[in-house]
TORMIGU-498011 format. One record per residue (C-alpha): z, x, y; residue number from 0; residue in three letters. Coordinates in Angstrom, 1 decimal, m for minus. Example, Ala and Ser with C-alpha at 12.3 -4.5 7.8 and 13.67 -1.06 7.14 Angstrom:
<sites>
zz:7.8	xx:12.3	yy:m4.5	filum:0	kollum:ALA
zz:7.1	xx:13.7	yy:m1.1	filum:1	kollum:SER
</sites>
This chain:
<sites>
zz:m107.0	xx:58.4	yy:m197.1	filum:0	kollum:MET
zz:m108.9	xx:55.1	yy:m197.8	filum:1	kollum:LYS
zz:m107.0	xx:52.2	yy:m198.7	filum:2	kollum:LYS
zz:m107.0	xx:51.2	yy:m202.4	filum:3	kollum:LEU
zz:m107.3	xx:47.3	yy:m202.5	filum:4	kollum:ARG
zz:m106.9	xx:45.8	yy:m205.9	filum:5	kollum:ILE
zz:m107.7	xx:42.1	yy:m206.8	filum:6	kollum:THR
zz:m106.5	xx:40.3	yy:m209.9	filum:7	kollum:LEU
zz:m108.3	xx:37.3	yy:m211.1	filum:8	kollum:LEU
zz:m106.1	xx:34.5	yy:m212.2	filum:9	kollum:ALA
zz:m107.9	xx:31.9	yy:m214.3	filum:10	kollum:TYR
zz:m106.7	xx:28.9	yy:m216.4	filum:11	kollum:PRO
zz:m104.7	xx:29.8	yy:m219.6	filum:12	kollum:ARG
zz:m104.5	xx:33.5	yy:m218.6	filum:13	kollum:CYS
zz:m101.3	xx:35.4	yy:m219.5	filum:14	kollum:TRP
zz:m99.0	xx:35.3	yy:m216.4	filum:15	kollum:ALA
zz:m96.9	xx:38.0	yy:m217.9	filum:16	kollum:MET
zz:m99.8	xx:40.5	yy:m217.9	filum:17	kollum:ASN
zz:m101.2	xx:39.5	yy:m214.5	filum:18	kollum:LEU
zz:m97.7	xx:39.8	yy:m212.8	filum:19	kollum:MET
zz:m96.8	xx:43.1	yy:m214.6	filum:20	kollum:THR
zz:m100.0	xx:44.6	yy:m213.0	filum:21	kollum:VAL
zz:m99.1	xx:43.2	yy:m209.6	filum:22	kollum:LYS
zz:m95.6	xx:44.5	yy:m209.9	filum:23	kollum:ASP
zz:m96.8	xx:48.0	yy:m210.9	filum:24	kollum:LEU
zz:m99.1	xx:48.2	yy:m207.9	filum:25	kollum:VAL
zz:m96.2	xx:46.9	yy:m205.7	filum:26	kollum:HIS
zz:m93.9	xx:49.6	yy:m207.0	filum:27	kollum:ILE
zz:m96.6	xx:52.2	yy:m206.5	filum:28	kollum:SER
zz:m97.0	xx:51.0	yy:m202.9	filum:29	kollum:SER
zz:m93.2	xx:51.2	yy:m202.3	filum:30	kollum:LEU
zz:m93.0	xx:54.7	yy:m203.7	filum:31	kollum:LEU
zz:m96.1	xx:55.8	yy:m201.6	filum:32	kollum:GLU
zz:m94.3	xx:54.5	yy:m198.5	filum:33	kollum:ARG
zz:m91.1	xx:56.2	yy:m199.3	filum:34	kollum:LYS
zz:m92.5	xx:59.6	yy:m200.2	filum:35	kollum:PHE
zz:m95.7	xx:59.9	yy:m198.1	filum:36	kollum:PHE
zz:m95.1	xx:57.4	yy:m195.3	filum:37	kollum:GLN
zz:m98.4	xx:55.9	yy:m196.1	filum:38	kollum:ALA
zz:m99.6	xx:52.4	yy:m197.1	filum:39	kollum:ASP
zz:m102.8	xx:52.8	yy:m199.0	filum:40	kollum:ASN
zz:m102.4	xx:50.4	yy:m201.9	filum:41	kollum:ILE
zz:m102.5	xx:46.7	yy:m201.8	filum:42	kollum:SER
zz:m102.9	xx:44.0	yy:m204.4	filum:43	kollum:CYS
zz:m103.7	xx:40.3	yy:m204.4	filum:44	kollum:ARG
zz:m104.4	xx:37.5	yy:m206.7	filum:45	kollum:ILE
zz:m107.6	xx:35.5	yy:m206.5	filum:46	kollum:ALA
zz:m108.7	xx:32.4	yy:m208.4	filum:47	kollum:SER
zz:m112.2	xx:30.9	yy:m208.5	filum:48	kollum:VAL
zz:m111.5	xx:28.2	yy:m206.0	filum:49	kollum:ASP
zz:m108.4	xx:29.7	yy:m204.2	filum:50	kollum:GLY
zz:m105.9	xx:27.2	yy:m205.7	filum:51	kollum:GLY
zz:m103.2	xx:27.5	yy:m208.1	filum:52	kollum:ALA
zz:m104.0	xx:28.2	yy:m211.7	filum:53	kollum:VAL
zz:m101.9	xx:27.3	yy:m214.8	filum:54	kollum:LYS
zz:m101.2	xx:30.1	yy:m217.3	filum:55	kollum:SER
zz:m101.2	xx:29.9	yy:m221.1	filum:56	kollum:ALA
zz:m97.5	xx:28.9	yy:m221.0	filum:57	kollum:SER
zz:m97.9	xx:26.4	yy:m218.2	filum:58	kollum:GLY
zz:m96.5	xx:28.6	yy:m215.4	filum:59	kollum:THR
zz:m98.2	xx:28.0	yy:m212.1	filum:60	kollum:VAL
zz:m99.8	xx:31.1	yy:m210.5	filum:61	kollum:ILE
zz:m100.4	xx:30.8	yy:m206.8	filum:62	kollum:GLU
zz:m103.5	xx:32.7	yy:m205.6	filum:63	kollum:SER
zz:m103.8	xx:34.6	yy:m202.4	filum:64	kollum:ASP
zz:m107.5	xx:33.8	yy:m201.8	filum:65	kollum:CYS
zz:m110.6	xx:32.4	yy:m203.6	filum:66	kollum:CYS
zz:m113.0	xx:34.7	yy:m205.4	filum:67	kollum:LEU
zz:m115.7	xx:34.1	yy:m202.6	filum:68	kollum:ASP
zz:m113.3	xx:35.7	yy:m200.0	filum:69	kollum:GLN
zz:m113.1	xx:39.0	yy:m202.0	filum:70	kollum:VAL
zz:m115.3	xx:41.3	yy:m200.0	filum:71	kollum:HIS
zz:m113.1	xx:44.2	yy:m199.4	filum:72	kollum:ASP
zz:m111.8	xx:45.4	yy:m202.7	filum:73	kollum:THR
zz:m112.3	xx:48.6	yy:m204.7	filum:74	kollum:GLU
zz:m111.1	xx:47.2	yy:m208.1	filum:75	kollum:LEU
zz:m111.2	xx:43.6	yy:m209.6	filum:76	kollum:ILE
zz:m109.3	xx:43.1	yy:m212.8	filum:77	kollum:LEU
zz:m110.4	xx:40.0	yy:m214.7	filum:78	kollum:THR
zz:m109.2	xx:39.8	yy:m218.2	filum:79	kollum:ARG
zz:m105.6	xx:39.2	yy:m219.2	filum:80	kollum:TRP
zz:m105.7	xx:37.6	yy:m222.7	filum:81	kollum:GLN
zz:m105.4	xx:39.8	yy:m225.7	filum:82	kollum:PHE
zz:m106.6	xx:38.8	yy:m229.1	filum:83	kollum:THR
zz:m104.9	xx:39.5	yy:m232.4	filum:84	kollum:SER
zz:m105.9	xx:39.8	yy:m236.1	filum:85	kollum:ASP
zz:m102.9	xx:37.7	yy:m237.2	filum:86	kollum:ILE
zz:m104.0	xx:34.4	yy:m238.6	filum:87	kollum:MET
zz:m101.5	xx:31.5	yy:m238.7	filum:88	kollum:LEU
zz:m101.7	xx:29.3	yy:m241.8	filum:89	kollum:ALA
</sites>
């Protein structure tokens, strides 16, 4: 089976919770796959445009694993973590 490599793009003012939730879910999937199938076919990494740390919307610093230019071997890149709402604050 071909390895599924997922890259998550961290960018300034992204929602850290959403990014880390996806990373955690992929990690849990990888652990379950190893436990039940003795295989390691899922991986996940965080990339930023320049490879450096990024500040989320709440100011949390997100460390990236690589820069976007280094992402050559990935099957899926997730890029958008910010959701909009119709609620207007007065």
